[in-house]
N, C-alpha and C positions, 0 to 999 in steps of 0.2 A: 129324708134325714131329719131326726128331731133336733131340738135346740141344744140338748146336752151333747149329742154327737157333733153338731156343728161347732160348739164351743171347744170341744176336745181337739177337733181338727185344727181350729185356729191356733190353739195353744201349741200343738205339735209343729205347725208351720212356723210360728213365731220362734220356737226354739231352734229350728233349722236356720232361719234367717240370722238369729243371734249368733249361733255357733259359726256360721260361715264367715263372720267378720272377725273371728278370734283365733281360729285354728293355727294360723301361721305365726302367732306371737309367742307360742310356748316353746321353751327349751328346758324341759324337765331334767332333773339330775338322773343319771343312769343308776340302775340297781334299785333295790328296795330299801326304804328307810322306815324304821319303826319309831313312831313318836310316842313317848311315854310321859304323860303328865300325871297330876294327881287325880284328875277326873276329866270326863268329857261331857259336853252338852251336844247331843247328836242331832239337834234340830227339833227334837220332840221332848226329850227328858234328860235330866242330869244323871250321869252314871259314875259312881265312884270307882276308882281302881281300874279304869278301862284304858286301852291304848288303841292306836290307829296305825295300820300299815299302808304306806304309800308306795306304789310301783309306777315309776315314770310319772305320767300326768294324772293318774287316777288313784282313787282309794281302792285298795285291794282287800282289806280285811279290817274288821272292827270287833273288839271283844275284850274280855277280862285280861288285864295286863299280864299276869303270870302265864295264862294260856297262850297268848300271842307270842310272848318271849320264847316259850318252849316250841311253839309251832313254827316260828320263823327265826330260828337261831342264827341263820346265815345273814339276816338283814342287818344293815348298819343301824345301831340304836342311837336315838337322840333323846336324852333325858331332859325333861322340862319340869323340874320339881316346883311345887307351889303354884302351878298354873291350872287353868281350865282350858282345855282344847275344845274348839267349836268351829262350825262352818264360818267362812268369811262372812262379814256383815253384808247384807244387801240393802242398800239405800234406796228407798222407794220414791223419793221426790227430791231431785237435785236440779240445780241450774249451774252447770260447770262454767258457763260463760258470764256469770255474775259474781260480784264480790260484795262484802257487807256494805249496807247503805250508810253506815256512819263513816265510811271511807269515801264514797261517792254516791250521790243519789241515783236512783234508777234512771231518771231522765238524762242525767249526765253520762251514764254508762251507755245508753242507747244513742244519744245525740252527739256527744263530745269525744268519747274514746274511740280511737280508730279500731277497725276490725282486726288489724294486725295486733294491736295491744290486747284486745279481748281474747284472741286465740292464744297469745303468749301467756296471758294469765291462766287460760284454761289448761294449758300444758302443766303449769305449776300446780294448779288445783287438782288435776288428776293424780299427780305424783303424791301430793300431800294426802289425798283421799286413800290411796292404796297403802301408803305407809301407816295409816291409822287403822288398818285392818278391814277396810271396806273394799271388797273384791268385786262387787257388782253394783252398778248404779242404774236407776231409771231416770234419765235426764229429761225433764218435762218442759222443754221450750228454750230456744236459743235467744229469746228476748231481743229481737232486732238484729240478730247476727245470721239470719237466713238459715243455711244448712251447714254452718260451721261445726255444729255438734256432730253431724254425720261425718264430716272430715276428720274430726278428732277421733271418733270411733274407728274410722278406717286406719288412722295412723297408729292407734293402739294395736289394732289387729295385725298390722304389718310389722310390729315391733319397732317402729320408728321412735315412739315415746312410751313411757311407762305409765300404766294406769289400770283402773278396774275394767272389767267387762262392762259394756255400755248398751243399754236400750235407749234410743233417742226419739224425740218427738218433732224435731225440726222447728218450723216457725210457729206452730199452733194456729188455731182458727178462731176468729172473733167476728162478731156482727158489726156492720158498718156503724160508725159513730160511737162505739162503746169503749175502745181501747185507747191507750196513750202511746207516745206523749201527746198531750192536748193542751189547750189554753192559749194557742197562738191566734193572731188576728186573721180575719178572713183573707183568703188569698195566699196564705203561707202554708206550704205543704212540707211536712216533716216525715221522716221514716217512722213507721209504726213498729211496735214491739211484737206484732204478730200479723198473720195474713187475714185479710178481710174477705168474707164470702157471705152471700145471702141467697135464700131461696133454693128451690129444687135443683135446677140445672147448674148453678154456680157452685153450690156445695159439692155436688158430684165431681165437677171439674177440679176443684181445689183439693179435695181429698185424693183424687187420682194423681194430681200433680205432686202432692207431698209424698205419696207412695213411690212415684217415680223418682223423687228426690232422695230416697233412701231411708225414710223414717221407719221405725219399728212399731210405733204406736201413733194413733191420731189423738191429739189433745184439742179440746174445744172448751170455750168459755160459756157456760150455761147462764151466767150472770156476771155483772160487773158494776162498778160504781158510776152509774150514769142516770140515776134517778133525778128528779127535779131539784133536790137539795144535795146531790152528790152521793146519795145512799145507794147501796147495792140493790139492783133490780134485775129480773130475768132479761135475757137477750133473745136467744133463739126459742122458737116455739118447740113444743114436744115433737111435732112432725118433722121439723128441720133437724133436730137432734137425731131422730130415728133414721133420717136419710143419711146422716154422717155415719152412724153406727153400721147401717146395712152396707153402705159402700165400702167402708173399711173392712168389714167382715168378709166381703167377697174376695179379698186378697189375703185372708188369714190373719188380719190385724184387729186389735181391739181398740176401743175408744175410751178415753178417760176424760173426766169433766172437772174443770175448775167450777166450784159452786159454793157460794156462801150464804144463799138465802134458802128458806124452806121450799119455795116454789121452784127455784132453779134446781135444787136437789131432787125434788119430786119428778120434774120433767125428765131429768137425766136418768133417774132410776127406772122410770116407766119406759124410756126409750131404749134401754138396754146397754148403758155404759158399763164398763168393767169396774172402774173405781171412781170415787168422788174425792176430790182434794179440798181440804180446808173445812167446809161444812159448819162454820161457826153458828149459823142460824138454824141448824137442824132442830126439828121438833120431835117429840116422842112418836108421832104418827109417821113422820118421814123416816126415822131410824127403823121403825118396824117394817116399813116398806122395803128399805135397803136390805134388811135381814132376809125378808121373804124372797127378794130378787137375787140374793147372793152378791150384792154390790159391796166391795171392800172399801173401807173409809181410811183416808190418810189425813189425820187432824192437823198436822204441821204445827205442833205446839211450840217448838223451839223458835220458829220464825215469828210467831205471835209475841212470845216473850221478848225476843230480840228487838222487834219493832217498837214495842212498848218501852223498852230500855233506851232506845235511841231517842225517844220522845221525852225522856227524863224520869221515867218510873224507876224506882229503886226497890227491887224485890225484897220483901221482908221489912220494909220501912213503914208499913201501915196497912190498911185494908187493901185488898186486891181491887184494881180498877175494874170497871164494868166489863170490858172485853175479856179479861181473865175469868171473871165470874161466869160469863156466858160460855166460855170454852170449857170450863170445868163441869158446868151443868150438861153441856152437850156430850162430853165424855161419859158422864154417869148415865144419861139416857141411852147412849149407844151400847154401852155394856149391858144395861138392863134388857135391851131389845135383842141382844145376841148378835150384833153386827160384828163381822170380822174386821179387826183394826190392824192395819199394816204400819210398819215403821218407815216414815218418810218425813224429814223435818223441814223441807224447803230450803236445804242448805245452799248457800250462795247469798241468801238474805243474811246469814251469819257465816262464820268462817269455815271454809272447807277443811276437812280433817278433824273437825269437832262434831261429827255426825252423831256421836253417842249422846250428846245433850238431849236429843229427842227421846232416847231410851230412858234416861234418868227422869224426864218429865212424864213419860207415860206411867212410870211407877208412882211418881208423886201425885199424878191425877187419878190414881186408883186402880191401875192394872197390876196383876200379880207379876213378879219378876220373870218367872218361867214363861208366862204368856208373852211378855215383851221380847224375851229371847227368841221365841218362836216367830213373833212378828218380824223380827230382823233377819230371819233365816228361812225356815221352811214355809211359813205362810207367804212371805214375799216371793219365794221361788215358785210356789204353786200359783199364785196370782199372776205372775209374769210368764207362765208357760215354761218354767225351767225345772220342773219337778225331777226330770231325769238328767239334769245337768249339774246343778249346784243346790246349796241350801240345806244339805244334810251330810252327816258323816255316815256314808253307806257305800258298800261296795259297788264299783262301776261308775260312780259320780266323779267329776273332776275334783282333784285335791286342792280345793280352795279352803284353806285351813288357817286359823289364827289361834294364838295362845294369849290369854290375859292373866296377869298376876292376881291371884285370889279367886273368889267364887262370886260371880255376878248374880247368882240366885239369892245370895245373902246381902250383897252390897253392889248395886248397879254401877256405882261410881268407878269400880275397878275396870270397867270397860274402857276407861281412858288409858289403862296401863297395858297396852298391847306390846308384848315382848317378842312375838314371832309371827311372821306373815308368810304364807305359802300360797302361790297362785298356780293352779294347774301343775303342781309338783315342783315348781321352781321357788326356792326360798328367796323371798324379797327382803326380809330383815330378820 
């Protein structure tokens, strides 16, 4: 079996795992509903004067408004004037068990807040996320809360709590000595924000343990801030990353990499990870390699700007700080190289429910609005193995649909104005 067929099989299996945790949560309205907005974004292109027919949990028909009204005269019609109808937003990088660092530091969230409090916050975050029109999230690490993200996914799937569809990464994997919390005297042991593993045998065991724990994806840290002066430096060797990737792939799962250095990104891309998160230190050569390997990049712009703001930066009050300059340059290089750029803001570092800040910044940093809309819908769906599940307005897919007031292809800020949310045919708001 060649690598393309292996990847397709992994994506299919991932979609099956994903759906198995959600099927019981849906209670779609009976009968057919014809949604009639001003226009639709179908996941690929903007179409004026189109409408969408929903039948129970799925999309049944998409086409020109007048044609659908004539063809489905018996359907209940819902007029949505002034709106753009589009697939539910797919958030590519979330931490549902974190909340903004200006409310509590990362260390305090991991070491001081009880697991019960963190899960309670997670329940609230999930509801806020869905209400904002985000109907699917990829949650990339419980950050010291073990497999509580798996538990939240299961609770959503059973209909116990309201929230988006979830792909979860559980504890994430780090090299010994690299991750926090740290800075305590010798002899003091504290809980870590991720699971430690090193070398061939231990990496295989931990990946398998996390698979057994119910994760959908394996997340590993290809580098971290553990250099002599606290600078980011690579952690795992390329061979170690490849061992993680191959072990995960044998179960139909993909591996994603936190990587902020050029060398960490290079090792991760060469080893076969599916996505790279952050990537501030990417070079033109590394981005060309990512494009060649088909590695999707999640630049997490909103998290960077939020962290800078917590440190006192006032946007627009003067020249951009160096970290913002570096990020903008990385975005330009990635676009020039033809890297696929997904929408994922690292939400949790900033407020849940404000996910579309990332979409605004993607436009500000140089992407075309329609490309950003694709990044938040069809591209993310394809990247996460959900092509035949969500991410487009197309017959047979789940009716995860939102309406926003205005046209985001003209003004991305209207993505904050979500007036209608449907998940698997059930109207949420």
